[in-house]
C-alpha positions, 0 to 999 in steps of 0.5 A: 523115155525122155525126149531130148532135143538138140540144135545139132544135126544127129547124123553129123559127126561131132568134133573130138577135139572139143570138150563136148561129150561123144553122143550115141543114138541107137534109135536115130533112124527110127520114128520114136522117141530117143535118147542120146547116150554119152560115150566114154572119150577114153579107153575104159579098163578093169583094173587101175593097173591096166589104165596106168600102163602106157604100153602094150601088154605081153599078149598083144606084144606077142601077136603084133611081133608075131603077126608082123614078122610073119607078114614081113617074111612072107612078102619078102619071100614071095618077092624073092620066090617071084625072081627065082621062078622067073629065072627058072623059065626055060625057052620051051614053057608054056605060059601056064607052066611059067605061072606055075613055076612063079606060084610054086616058087613064090608060095615056097619062099614065102612060107620059108621066110615067113615062118622064120621071121614069126618065130624071131617076133615070137621070141623077141616079144616074149623076151622083151615082156620077160626082161620088162617084167624082171627089171620092172622098167620100160627103157631102151635097153630091154629092147636092146636086150631082147634083141640080143637074146633073140639073136643068140636063141635063134642061132643057138642050135648052130653053136656058140660062135654063131649064137654070139654073132646072131645076138650081137647082130640082133642087138645092133639091129634092134638098137638101131631100130630104136635109135631111129624111132626116137630120132623120128619122134623128136624130129616130129615134136619139133 
């Protein structure tokens, strides 16, 4: 094993913005001759197609949107459950009974809203990835079409009118979100 001496302190963090390679020393705390290993500065991929892609895969999208939807729904539902639990207090309730009402109400509402928004995230991720695969392009229209489809599918069991209204709402909401994201991106570039 070759010993490489360096003018740098091996315990300090390296500046990633410079053109210097990232070095890793697995033996830095041991009193043995060591060698610094050069780490890659960019992600490594098995296939060239993965390296050229600039967005998340369908599985990553599925996990991201479903998880974010469930988390947002659980937090929002727990908040509404907290309010309804506090409103259901009666004058003769003990503190233990009041806490129990709040916890039961928050847990019930959190589960309901979390599951609903998680399913919406699941539908949206699947539709967006499917539309992108069919059209073979990545643009704003994929997101809007996925929003339309998600709203329509989510309310399809309640009838055609309800599905159409929910589809329109889903498309508008996603369109506004994408437009807002584009505006923020442009503003941060200036």
